[in-house]
Backbone as JSON Lines, residues from 0, in Angstrom:
{"i":0,"aa":"M","n":[59.79,-27.2,70.53],"ca":[61.09,-27.64,69.98],"c":[61.81,-26.38,69.25]}
{"i":1,"aa":"R","n":[62.84,-25.82,69.81],"ca":[63.36,-24.7,69.16],"c":[64.64,-25.09,68.71]}
{"i":2,"aa":"L","n":[64.96,-24.64,67.68],"ca":[66.45,-24.87,67.04],"c":[67.18,-23.77,67.49]}
{"i":3,"aa":"R","n":[68.45,-24.12,67.92],"ca":[69.41,-23.3,68.26],"c":[70.41,-23.33,67.22]}
{"i":4,"aa":"V","n":[70.72,-22.02,66.64],"ca":[71.72,-21.89,65.76],"c":[72.83,-21.04,66.42]}
{"i":5,"aa":"A","n":[73.99,-21.44,66.13],"ca":[75.09,-20.47,66.51],"c":[74.99,-19.24,65.85]}
{"i":6,"aa":"A","n":[75.6,-18.19,66.58],"ca":[75.44,-16.78,66.08],"c":[76.21,-16.64,64.73]}
{"i":7,"aa":"H","n":[77.42,-17.39,64.65],"ca":[78.31,-17.33,63.44],"c":[77.64,-18.0,62.38]}
{"i":8,"aa":"H","n":[76.72,-18.89,62.53],"ca":[76.07,-19.58,61.33],"c":[74.59,-18.94,60.88]}
{"i":9,"aa":"R","n":[74.15,-17.99,61.52],"ca":[73.0,-17.16,61.21],"c":[73.04,-16.23,59.97]}
{"i":10,"aa":"P","n":[74.21,-15.69,59.61],"ca":[74.27,-14.94,58.41],"c":[74.28,-15.89,57.28]}
{"i":11,"aa":"V","n":[74.8,-17.22,57.22],"ca":[74.7,-18.14,56.13],"c":[73.29,-18.75,56.06]}
{"i":12,"aa":"L","n":[72.69,-19.0,57.03],"ca":[71.48,-19.55,57.25],"c":[70.3,-18.8,56.61]}
{"i":13,"aa":"V","n":[70.25,-17.61,56.86],"ca":[69.23,-16.65,56.19],"c":[69.08,-16.82,54.71]}
{"i":14,"aa":"P","n":[70.42,-16.45,54.08],"ca":[70.31,-16.63,52.63],"c":[70.0,-18.21,52.16]}
{"i":15,"aa":"A","n":[70.46,-19.0,52.88],"ca":[70.04,-20.49,52.42],"c":[68.68,-20.72,52.39]}
{"i":16,"aa":"V","n":[67.93,-20.16,53.47],"ca":[66.4,-20.4,53.58],"c":[65.79,-19.55,52.5]}
{"i":17,"aa":"V","n":[66.36,-18.33,52.17],"ca":[65.63,-17.55,51.23],"c":[65.8,-18.14,49.82]}
{"i":18,"aa":"L","n":[67.04,-18.85,49.56],"ca":[67.29,-19.7,48.22],"c":[66.39,-20.77,48.23]}
{"i":19,"aa":"L","n":[66.24,-21.57,49.32],"ca":[65.25,-22.56,49.17],"c":[63.92,-22.23,49.04]}
{"i":20,"aa":"V","n":[63.46,-21.16,49.4],"ca":[62.11,-20.68,49.14],"c":[62.0,-20.31,47.72]}
{"i":21,"aa":"L","n":[63.01,-19.74,47.19],"ca":[63.02,-19.35,45.9],"c":[62.94,-20.54,44.87]}
{"i":22,"aa":"V","n":[63.71,-21.51,45.23],"ca":[63.69,-22.6,44.33],"c":[62.48,-23.47,44.4]}
{"i":23,"aa":"I","n":[61.9,-23.44,45.56],"ca":[60.34,-24.16,45.83],"c":[59.45,-23.36,44.84]}
{"i":24,"aa":"D","n":[59.42,-22.14,44.85],"ca":[58.64,-21.22,44.34],"c":[58.82,-21.29,42.59]}
{"i":25,"aa":"W","n":[60.11,-21.39,42.32],"ca":[60.35,-21.59,40.83],"c":[59.84,-22.92,40.26]}
{"i":26,"aa":"M","n":[60.14,-24.0,41.04],"ca":[59.58,-25.21,40.7],"c":[57.96,-25.48,40.62]}
{"i":27,"aa":"S","n":[57.32,-24.6,41.49],"ca":[55.86,-24.73,41.25],"c":[55.14,-23.63,40.5]}
{"i":28,"aa":"V","n":[55.87,-22.69,40.23],"ca":[55.37,-21.32,39.44],"c":[56.0,-21.22,38.25]}
{"i":29,"aa":"G","n":[57.37,-21.08,38.28],"ca":[58.14,-20.57,37.08],"c":[58.43,-21.56,35.98]}
{"i":30,"aa":"A","n":[58.79,-22.75,36.55],"ca":[59.19,-23.85,35.61],"c":[58.23,-24.28,34.56]}
{"i":31,"aa":"P","n":[57.01,-24.45,34.97],"ca":[55.99,-24.81,33.95],"c":[55.77,-23.77,32.86]}
{"i":32,"aa":"G","n":[55.8,-22.45,33.21],"ca":[55.76,-21.3,32.39],"c":[56.87,-21.26,31.54]}
{"i":33,"aa":"C","n":[58.0,-21.68,32.06],"ca":[59.31,-21.58,31.21],"c":[59.1,-22.57,30.06]}
{"i":34,"aa":"G","n":[58.63,-23.91,30.47],"ca":[58.5,-24.98,29.56],"c":[57.54,-24.46,28.51]}
{"i":35,"aa":"A","n":[56.61,-24.0,28.87],"ca":[55.63,-23.3,27.8],"c":[56.17,-22.33,26.93]}
{"i":36,"aa":"L","n":[57.01,-21.43,27.58],"ca":[57.7,-20.39,26.77],"c":[58.66,-21.28,25.74]}
{"i":37,"aa":"G","n":[59.38,-22.21,26.16],"ca":[60.25,-22.95,25.28],"c":[59.51,-23.45,24.07]}
{"i":38,"aa":"E","n":[58.26,-24.2,24.34],"ca":[57.44,-24.67,23.25],"c":[56.89,-23.6,22.36]}
{"i":39,"aa":"S","n":[56.64,-22.42,22.96],"ca":[55.96,-21.42,22.09],"c":[57.2,-20.91,21.19]}
{"i":40,"aa":"R","n":[58.26,-20.9,21.65],"ca":[59.48,-20.36,20.81],"c":[59.63,-21.43,19.62]}
{"i":41,"aa":"A","n":[59.66,-22.7,19.97],"ca":[59.84,-23.67,19.11],"c":[58.74,-23.67,17.99]}
{"i":42,"aa":"R","n":[57.43,-23.42,18.22],"ca":[56.33,-23.27,17.49],"c":[56.62,-22.01,16.49]}
{"i":43,"aa":"L","n":[56.85,-21.05,17.17],"ca":[57.32,-19.85,16.48],"c":[58.3,-19.9,15.27]}
{"i":44,"aa":"A","n":[59.39,-20.7,15.71],"ca":[60.54,-21.04,14.61],"c":[59.95,-21.76,13.44]}
{"i":45,"aa":"A","n":[59.07,-22.8,13.86],"ca":[58.38,-23.66,12.92],"c":[57.46,-22.86,11.83]}
{"i":46,"aa":"L","n":[56.76,-21.76,12.65],"ca":[56.03,-21.1,11.77],"c":[56.54,-20.14,10.84]}
{"i":47,"aa":"R","n":[57.92,-19.65,11.37],"ca":[58.64,-18.78,10.47],"c":[59.01,-19.41,9.28]}
{"i":48,"aa":"I","n":[59.56,-20.73,9.6],"ca":[60.05,-21.52,8.33],"c":[59.0,-21.72,7.33]}
{"i":49,"aa":"E","n":[57.61,-22.17,7.8],"ca":[56.56,-22.22,7.06],"c":[56.35,-20.92,6.13]}
{"i":50,"aa":"V","n":[56.31,-19.84,6.87],"ca":[56.04,-18.54,6.2],"c":[57.03,-18.25,5.11]}
{"i":51,"aa":"D","n":[58.4,-18.5,5.44],"ca":[59.35,-18.25,4.41],"c":[59.2,-19.28,3.29]}
{"i":52,"aa":"A","n":[58.76,-20.39,3.49],"ca":[58.46,-21.46,2.23],"c":[57.42,-20.86,1.58]}
{"i":53,"aa":"A","n":[56.29,-20.34,2.17],"ca":[55.06,-19.87,1.49],"c":[55.53,-18.7,0.61]}
{"i":54,"aa":"R","n":[56.3,-17.79,1.37],"ca":[56.71,-16.68,0.36],"c":[57.47,-17.1,-0.69]}
{"i":55,"aa":"R","n":[58.51,-17.97,-0.64],"ca":[59.23,-18.33,-1.87],"c":[58.32,-19.01,-2.93]}
{"i":56,"aa":"E","n":[57.2,-19.78,-2.39],"ca":[56.35,-20.42,-3.42],"c":[55.46,-19.53,-4.14]}
{"i":57,"aa":"V","n":[54.92,-18.47,-3.47],"ca":[54.21,-17.29,-4.0],"c":[55.09,-16.58,-5.0]}
{"i":58,"aa":"A","n":[56.34,-16.27,-4.62],"ca":[57.25,-15.69,-5.5],"c":[57.58,-16.63,-6.93]}
{"i":59,"aa":"T","n":[57.48,-17.78,-6.7],"ca":[57.87,-18.76,-7.71],"c":[56.64,-18.78,-8.58]}
{"i":60,"aa":"R","n":[55.38,-18.83,-7.97],"ca":[54.16,-18.79,-8.78],"c":[54.02,-17.46,-9.57]}
{"i":61,"aa":"A","n":[54.4,-16.18,-8.98],"ca":[54.32,-15.06,-9.64],"c":[55.27,-15.04,-10.8]}
{"i":62,"aa":"D","n":[56.51,-15.52,-10.64],"ca":[57.37,-15.8,-11.92],"c":[56.88,-16.73,-12.75]}
{"i":63,"aa":"T","n":[56.15,-17.86,-12.49],"ca":[55.6,-18.57,-13.46],"c":[54.44,-18.13,-14.26]}
{"i":64,"aa":"K","n":[53.64,-17.29,-13.43],"ca":[52.51,-16.64,-14.01],"c":[53.17,-15.66,-15.22]}
{"i":65,"aa":"R","n":[54.11,-14.89,-14.78],"ca":[54.69,-13.94,-15.71],"c":[55.23,-14.65,-16.91]}
{"i":66,"aa":"A","n":[55.88,-15.7,-16.72],"ca":[56.49,-16.41,-17.88],"c":[55.47,-16.95,-18.72]}
{"i":67,"aa":"V","n":[54.23,-17.41,-18.17],"ca":[53.28,-18.09,-18.79],"c":[52.5,-16.89,-19.61]}
{"i":68,"aa":"R","n":[52.19,-15.78,-19.09],"ca":[51.88,-14.53,-19.96],"c":[52.67,-14.2,-20.95]}
{"i":69,"aa":"N","n":[53.98,-14.24,-20.68],"ca":[55.08,-13.92,-21.81],"c":[54.96,-14.73,-22.99]}
{"i":70,"aa":"A","n":[54.82,-16.02,-22.56],"ca":[54.87,-16.95,-23.62],"c":[53.42,-17.09,-24.34]}
{"i":71,"aa":"A","n":[52.34,-16.76,-23.77],"ca":[51.14,-16.63,-24.53],"c":[51.21,-15.57,-25.5]}
{"i":72,"aa":"R","n":[51.81,-14.34,-25.17],"ca":[51.98,-13.22,-25.89],"c":[53.03,-13.52,-27.02]}
{"i":73,"aa":"A","n":[53.98,-14.29,-26.82],"ca":[54.8,-14.67,-27.92],"c":[53.98,-15.8,-28.93]}
{"i":74,"aa":"L","n":[53.26,-16.5,-28.48],"ca":[52.44,-17.42,-29.3],"c":[51.41,-16.71,-30.24]}
{"i":75,"aa":"R","n":[50.8,-15.65,-29.56],"ca":[49.9,-14.85,-30.27],"c":[50.7,-14.1,-31.43]}
{"i":76,"aa":"R","n":[51.77,-13.61,-31.24],"ca":[52.5,-12.88,-32.22],"c":[52.98,-13.87,-33.23]}
{"i":77,"aa":"A","n":[53.4,-15.0,-32.88],"ca":[53.89,-16.02,-33.89],"c":[52.6,-16.56,-34.63]}
{"i":78,"aa":"A","n":[51.39,-16.74,-34.01],"ca":[50.3,-16.95,-34.76],"c":[49.85,-15.99,-35.78]}
{"i":79,"aa":"A","n":[49.91,-14.8,-35.34],"ca":[49.52,-13.82,-36.2],"c":[50.42,-13.73,-37.46]}
{"i":80,"aa":"R","n":[51.69,-14.09,-37.4],"ca":[52.63,-14.15,-38.53],"c":[52.44,-15.33,-39.51]}
{"i":81,"aa":"L","n":[51.52,-16.34,-39.15],"ca":[51.33,-17.45,-39.84],"c":[50.08,-17.25,-40.61]}
{"i":82,"aa":"P","n":[50.24,-17.27,-42.1],"ca":[49.14,-17.04,-42.88],"c":[48.26,-18.38,-42.94]}
{"i":83,"aa":"D","n":[46.79,-18.03,-43.15],"ca":[46.02,-19.23,-43.26],"c":[46.07,-19.54,-44.75]}
{"i":84,"aa":"Q","n":[45.11,-20.38,-45.38],"ca":[45.19,-20.78,-46.65],"c":[44.82,-19.81,-47.67]}
{"i":85,"aa":"R","n":[44.02,-18.69,-47.16],"ca":[43.53,-17.81,-48.05],"c":[44.65,-16.82,-48.15]}
{"i":86,"aa":"E","n":[45.45,-16.54,-47.2],"ca":[46.45,-15.4,-47.34],"c":[47.74,-16.03,-48.19]}
{"i":87,"aa":"L","n":[47.78,-17.25,-48.43],"ca":[48.89,-17.86,-49.13],"c":[49.15,-17.33,-50.51]}
{"i":88,"aa":"A","n":[48.06,-17.16,-51.28],"ca":[48.15,-16.51,-52.46],"c":[48.85,-15.14,-52.5]}
{"i":89,"aa":"G","n":[48.41,-14.43,-51.47],"ca":[48.85,-12.9,-51.46],"c":[50.24,-12.99,-50.86]}
{"i":90,"aa":"L","n":[50.77,-14.06,-50.12],"ca":[52.01,-13.97,-49.64],"c":[53.09,-14.38,-50.92]}
{"i":91,"aa":"L","n":[52.49,-15.37,-51.72],"ca":[53.47,-15.67,-52.9],"c":[53.4,-14.36,-53.9]}
{"i":92,"aa":"A","n":[52.38,-13.5,-54.0],"ca":[52.45,-12.47,-54.82],"c":[53.5,-11.41,-54.2]}
{"i":93,"aa":"S","n":[53.51,-11.29,-52.81],"ca":[54.51,-10.51,-52.17],"c":[55.81,-10.9,-52.43]}
{"i":94,"aa":"V","n":[56.16,-12.14,-52.33],"ca":[57.46,-12.79,-52.68],"c":[57.77,-12.3,-54.12]}
{"i":95,"aa":"A","n":[56.93,-12.56,-54.91],"ca":[57.17,-12.16,-56.51],"c":[57.43,-10.56,-56.67]}
{"i":96,"aa":"D","n":[56.53,-9.81,-55.87],"ca":[56.88,-8.3,-56.09],"c":[58.18,-8.13,-55.35]}
{"i":97,"aa":"G","n":[58.64,-8.65,-54.28],"ca":[59.83,-8.41,-53.66],"c":[61.05,-8.66,-54.65]}
{"i":98,"aa":"A","n":[60.8,-9.76,-55.27],"ca":[61.86,-10.21,-56.26],"c":[62.04,-9.04,-57.44]}
{"i":99,"aa":"R","n":[60.82,-8.52,-57.92],"ca":[60.94,-7.55,-58.87],"c":[61.35,-6.22,-58.32]}
{"i":100,"aa":"D","n":[60.86,-5.89,-57.08],"ca":[61.41,-4.55,-56.66],"c":[62.91,-4.55,-56.31]}
{"i":101,"aa":"A","n":[63.44,-5.67,-56.1],"ca":[64.88,-5.73,-55.99],"c":[65.56,-5.79,-57.24]}
{"i":102,"aa":"R","n":[64.72,-5.86,-58.35],"ca":[65.46,-5.78,-59.75],"c":[66.0,-7.27,-60.01]}
{"i":103,"aa":"L","n":[65.29,-8.23,-59.71],"ca":[65.7,-9.56,-60.18],"c":[64.65,-9.91,-61.17]}
{"i":104,"aa":"E","n":[65.06,-10.72,-62.11],"ca":[64.21,-11.4,-63.02],"c":[63.83,-12.66,-62.53]}
{"i":105,"aa":"L","n":[62.56,-12.73,-62.2],"ca":[61.92,-13.92,-61.83],"c":[61.71,-14.99,-62.75]}
{"i":106,"aa":"I","n":[62.33,-16.07,-62.67],"ca":[62.31,-17.23,-63.78],"c":[61.3,-18.28,-63.25]}
{"i":107,"aa":"R","n":[61.19,-18.62,-62.13],"ca":[60.43,-19.53,-61.66],"c":[60.05,-19.19,-60.19]}
{"i":108,"aa":"L","n":[58.71,-19.45,-59.95],"ca":[58.08,-19.27,-58.49],"c":[56.97,-20.46,-58.43]}
{"i":109,"aa":"R","n":[57.34,-21.54,-57.79],"ca":[56.67,-22.87,-58.03],"c":[56.54,-23.36,-56.45]}
{"i":110,"aa":"P","n":[55.26,-23.32,-56.04],"ca":[55.0,-23.95,-54.69],"c":[55.21,-25.47,-54.73]}
{"i":111,"aa":"R","n":[55.91,-26.02,-53.71],"ca":[56.01,-27.5,-53.56],"c":[54.98,-27.97,-52.63]}
{"i":112,"aa":"P","n":[54.89,-29.51,-52.67],"ca":[53.8,-29.9,-51.79],"c":[54.07,-29.46,-50.3]}
{"i":113,"aa":"E","n":[52.86,-29.21,-49.7],"ca":[53.01,-28.87,-48.32],"c":[53.34,-30.09,-47.31]}
{"i":114,"aa":"R","n":[54.01,-29.83,-46.18],"ca":[54.32,-30.8,-45.3],"c":[53.75,-30.42,-43.98]}
{"i":115,"aa":"A","n":[52.98,-31.38,-43.3],"ca":[52.58,-31.13,-41.83],"c":[53.69,-31.32,-40.94]}
{"i":116,"aa":"A","n":[53.78,-30.34,-40.03],"ca":[54.77,-30.53,-39.09],"c":[54.24,-30.33,-37.74]}
{"i":117,"aa":"G","n":[53.51,-31.2,-37.03],"ca":[52.86,-31.11,-35.76],"c":[51.9,-29.87,-35.79]}
{"i":118,"aa":"D","n":[52.01,-28.79,-35.2],"ca":[50.97,-27.8,-34.99],"c":[51.13,-26.68,-36.11]}
{"i":119,"aa":"H","n":[51.77,-27.09,-37.31],"ca":[51.91,-26.09,-38.33],"c":[52.14,-26.82,-39.63]}
{"i":120,"aa":"V","n":[52.05,-26.27,-40.9],"ca":[52.11,-26.73,-42.11],"c":[53.14,-26.1,-42.62]}
{"i":121,"aa":"E","n":[54.34,-26.69,-43.16],"ca":[55.38,-26.03,-44.05],"c":[55.03,-25.81,-45.23]}
{"i":122,"aa":"V","n":[55.24,-24.79,-45.94],"ca":[54.86,-24.44,-47.34],"c":[56.18,-24.07,-48.08]}
{"i":123,"aa":"P","n":[56.73,-24.89,-48.83],"ca":[57.93,-24.54,-49.46],"c":[57.7,-24.2,-50.9]}
{"i":124,"aa":"V","n":[58.41,-23.06,-51.28],"ca":[58.26,-22.38,-52.5],"c":[59.66,-22.46,-53.15]}
{"i":125,"aa":"E","n":[59.66,-22.82,-54.52],"ca":[60.86,-22.88,-55.15],"c":[61.02,-21.69,-55.95]}
{"i":126,"aa":"L","n":[62.12,-21.07,-55.75],"ca":[62.4,-19.79,-56.55],"c":[63.64,-19.88,-57.42]}
{"i":127,"aa":"E","n":[63.55,-19.39,-58.58],"ca":[64.71,-19.36,-59.56],"c":[64.57,-17.92,-60.05]}
{"i":128,"aa":"M","n":[65.76,-17.01,-59.88],"ca":[65.81,-15.69,-60.34],"c":[67.21,-15.48,-61.09]}
{"i":129,"aa":"R","n":[67.37,-14.32,-61.57],"ca":[68.42,-13.74,-62.26],"c":[68.75,-12.38,-61.85]}
{"i":130,"aa":"G","n":[70.01,-12.16,-61.42],"ca":[70.24,-10.86,-61.1],"c":[71.67,-10.55,-60.45]}
{"i":131,"aa":"T","n":[71.97,-9.49,-59.78],"ca":[73.2,-9.3,-59.35],"c":[73.31,-9.77,-57.84]}
{"i":132,"aa":"Y","n":[74.6,-9.9,-57.31],"ca":[74.62,-10.25,-55.88],"c":[73.93,-9.18,-55.01]}
{"i":133,"aa":"L","n":[74.22,-7.99,-55.28],"ca":[73.48,-7.03,-54.42],"c":[71.92,-7.19,-54.62]}
{"i":134,"aa":"A","n":[71.45,-7.23,-55.66],"ca":[69.87,-7.59,-55.87],"c":[69.53,-8.79,-55.11]}
{"i":135,"aa":"A","n":[70.15,-9.78,-55.12],"ca":[69.84,-10.98,-54.45],"c":[69.9,-10.71,-52.83]}
{"i":136,"aa":"L","n":[70.85,-10.03,-52.4],"ca":[70.97,-9.63,-51.04],"c":[69.76,-8.61,-50.5]}
{"i":137,"aa":"E","n":[69.32,-7.67,-51.42],"ca":[68.17,-6.85,-51.35],"c":[66.82,-7.61,-51.18]}
{"i":138,"aa":"F","n":[66.68,-8.79,-52.05],"ca":[65.56,-9.43,-52.09],"c":[65.51,-10.43,-50.7]}
{"i":139,"aa":"L","n":[66.57,-10.86,-50.25],"ca":[66.48,-11.49,-49.09],"c":[66.06,-10.52,-47.71]}
{"i":140,"aa":"R","n":[66.59,-9.33,-47.85],"ca":[66.19,-8.32,-46.85],"c":[64.68,-7.95,-46.98]}
{"i":141,"aa":"R","n":[64.14,-8.04,-48.17],"ca":[62.69,-7.9,-48.39],"c":[61.74,-8.93,-47.77]}
{"i":142,"aa":"L","n":[62.35,-10.03,-48.08],"ca":[61.55,-11.38,-47.54],"c":[61.62,-11.27,-46.02]}
{"i":143,"aa":"D","n":[62.75,-10.82,-45.46],"ca":[62.81,-10.79,-43.91],"c":[61.76,-9.57,-43.45]}
{"i":144,"aa":"A","n":[61.36,-8.55,-44.23],"ca":[60.58,-7.46,-43.87],"c":[59.15,-7.83,-44.16]}
{"i":145,"aa":"L","n":[58.87,-8.97,-44.6],"ca":[57.61,-9.29,-45.07],"c":[56.52,-9.19,-43.91]}
{"i":146,"aa":"G","n":[56.98,-9.51,-42.71],"ca":[56.06,-9.62,-41.51],"c":[55.53,-10.99,-41.34]}
{"i":147,"aa":"R","n":[56.21,-11.96,-42.17],"ca":[55.75,-13.32,-42.03],"c":[56.98,-14.18,-41.71]}
{"i":148,"aa":"L","n":[56.81,-15.3,-41.26],"ca":[57.85,-16.28,-40.86],"c":[58.3,-16.89,-42.28]}
{"i":149,"aa":"V","n":[59.31,-16.65,-42.68],"ca":[59.99,-17.22,-43.87],"c":[61.39,-17.66,-43.63]}
{"i":150,"aa":"R","n":[61.75,-18.9,-44.03],"ca":[63.02,-19.42,-43.97],"c":[63.57,-19.68,-45.29]}
{"i":151,"aa":"V","n":[64.77,-19.16,-45.62],"ca":[65.22,-19.48,-46.93],"c":[66.42,-20.54,-46.81]}
{"i":152,"aa":"G","n":[66.29,-21.49,-47.82],"ca":[67.35,-22.72,-47.57],"c":[67.63,-23.14,-49.0]}
{"i":153,"aa":"D","n":[68.48,-23.87,-49.08],"ca":[69.17,-24.47,-50.41],"c":[69.5,-23.27,-51.22]}
{"i":154,"aa":"L","n":[70.18,-22.18,-50.81],"ca":[70.39,-21.08,-51.56],"c":[71.65,-21.52,-52.61]}
{"i":155,"aa":"A","n":[71.5,-21.2,-53.76],"ca":[72.67,-21.26,-54.61],"c":[72.81,-20.23,-55.54]}
{"i":156,"aa":"L","n":[73.95,-19.61,-55.78],"ca":[74.3,-18.76,-56.7],"c":[75.12,-19.36,-57.87]}
{"i":157,"aa":"E","n":[74.5,-19.54,-58.95],"ca":[75.21,-20.29,-60.16],"c":[75.46,-19.31,-61.24]}
{"i":158,"aa":"R","n":[76.27,-19.88,-62.25],"ca":[76.53,-19.45,-63.47],"c":[76.78,-17.81,-63.47]}
{"i":159,"aa":"P","n":[77.82,-17.34,-63.03],"ca":[78.01,-15.8,-62.96],"c":[78.47,-15.54,-64.43]}
{"i":160,"aa":"E","n":[77.99,-14.42,-64.87],"ca":[78.35,-13.77,-66.17],"c":[78.48,-12.4,-66.1]}
{"i":161,"aa":"H","n":[79.48,-11.88,-66.92],"ca":[79.74,-10.34,-66.75],"c":[78.82,-9.81,-67.86]}
{"i":162,"aa":"V","n":[78.02,-8.92,-67.28],"ca":[77.11,-8.23,-68.39],"c":[77.29,-6.69,-67.85]}
{"i":163,"aa":"T","n":[77.83,-6.03,-68.91],"ca":[78.16,-4.55,-68.73],"c":[79.34,-4.63,-67.67]}
{"i":164,"aa":"D","n":[78.98,-3.72,-66.6],"ca":[80.08,-3.73,-65.56],"c":[79.59,-4.52,-64.34]}
{"i":165,"aa":"Q","n":[78.58,-5.4,-64.42],"ca":[78.08,-6.16,-63.25],"c":[78.28,-7.66,-63.49]}
{"i":166,"aa":"V","n":[78.26,-8.3,-62.48],"ca":[78.31,-9.81,-62.55],"c":[76.8,-10.23,-62.28]}
{"i":167,"aa":"V","n":[76.15,-11.04,-63.08],"ca":[74.77,-11.54,-63.06],"c":[74.93,-12.9,-62.72]}
{"i":168,"aa":"V","n":[74.16,-13.49,-61.75],"ca":[74.16,-14.82,-61.43],"c":[72.7,-15.44,-61.52]}
{"i":169,"aa":"Q","n":[72.61,-16.56,-61.43],"ca":[71.15,-17.38,-61.46],"c":[71.17,-17.76,-59.93]}
{"i":170,"aa":"I","n":[70.01,-17.36,-59.36],"ca":[69.85,-17.7,-58.03],"c":[68.86,-18.74,-57.67]}
{"i":171,"aa":"R","n":[68.97,-19.61,-57.05],"ca":[68.01,-20.63,-56.77],"c":[67.77,-20.81,-55.32]}
{"i":172,"aa":"C","n":[66.7,-20.85,-54.86],"ca":[66.45,-21.14,-53.43],"c":[65.26,-21.68,-53.14]}
{"i":173,"aa":"V","n":[64.87,-22.22,-52.03],"ca":[63.56,-22.52,-51.56],"c":[63.34,-21.74,-50.16]}
{"i":174,"aa":"A","n":[62.24,-21.2,-50.37],"ca":[61.58,-20.26,-49.19],"c":[60.44,-21.07,-48.65]}
{"i":175,"aa":"V","n":[60.7,-21.17,-47.35],"ca":[59.81,-22.04,-46.71],"c":[59.02,-21.08,-45.67]}
{"i":176,"aa":"T","n":[57.68,-20.98,-45.99],"ca":[56.85,-20.38,-45.03],"c":[55.93,-21.13,-44.31]}
{"i":177,"aa":"Y","n":[55.09,-20.78,-43.5],"ca":[54.38,-21.6,-42.47],"c":[52.93,-21.13,-42.31]}
{"i":178,"aa":"R","n":[52.04,-22.21,-42.25],"ca":[50.73,-21.55,-42.03],"c":[50.19,-22.54,-40.84]}
{"i":179,"aa":"L","n":[49.0,-22.18,-40.49],"ca":[48.19,-23.05,-39.5],"c":[47.55,-24.14,-40.26]}
{"i":180,"aa":"P","n":[47.31,-25.25,-39.84],"ca":[46.65,-26.43,-40.41],"c":[45.13,-25.97,-40.55]}
{"i":181,"aa":"A","n":[44.39,-26.51,-41.51],"ca":[42.97,-26.13,-41.64],"c":[42.31,-26.75,-40.42]}
{"i":182,"aa":"A","n":[41.23,-26.14,-40.12],"ca":[40.38,-26.72,-38.89],"c":[39.72,-28.11,-39.24]}
{"i":183,"aa":"A","n":[39.67,-28.87,-38.14],"ca":[39.19,-30.23,-38.26],"c":[37.77,-30.32,-38.86]}
{"i":184,"aa":"G","n":[37.05,-29.14,-38.71],"ca":[35.58,-29.21,-39.08],"c":[35.48,-29.24,-40.7]}
{"i":185,"aa":"G","n":[36.57,-29.21,-41.48],"ca":[36.48,-29.38,-42.96],"c":[36.42,-27.83,-43.47]}
{"i":186,"aa":"Q","n":[36.84,-26.8,-42.91],"ca":[36.86,-25.65,-43.48],"c":[38.11,-25.61,-44.3]}
{"i":187,"aa":"G","n":[37.99,-24.85,-45.41],"ca":[39.16,-24.68,-46.39],"c":[38.94,-24.2,-47.62]}
């Protein structure tokens, strides 16, 4: 059985047969590979998202580690500025020397009862002095330069008097310094 095709249909028939062969070849060979390629691309996109998330997490961890190191350094510096029980007498002597060096007459230097405040102990010291405004300012600068944590509160400048060409006032304040609590083992 032979098929007869008219001569004017032959030019159309040859490309149609070639196209049919290509479609059959594509369906048997190319389509499964194309599907696998699509799946591989989807997996690659998912892996890129995971890698980006992991990079962000690593960057966050590095930032967190850096912040923890900085906080630990700051804590060590603050702890170094907190006197223990033995250094307290020396600190009170430094406060008295600072008042004398600022040319203030020290009337009273009396420690008040200590107050526990969580991880530290507040040690208030009541001060009463006499001198000029500038001497009081110099004393406060000297307190700041002690190298210890000292907070001055309840500052009062009272009873101004003219003595020669200066105004002398009575200065009252409470200087609060801090120390670490005594160890639980009974040291002290």
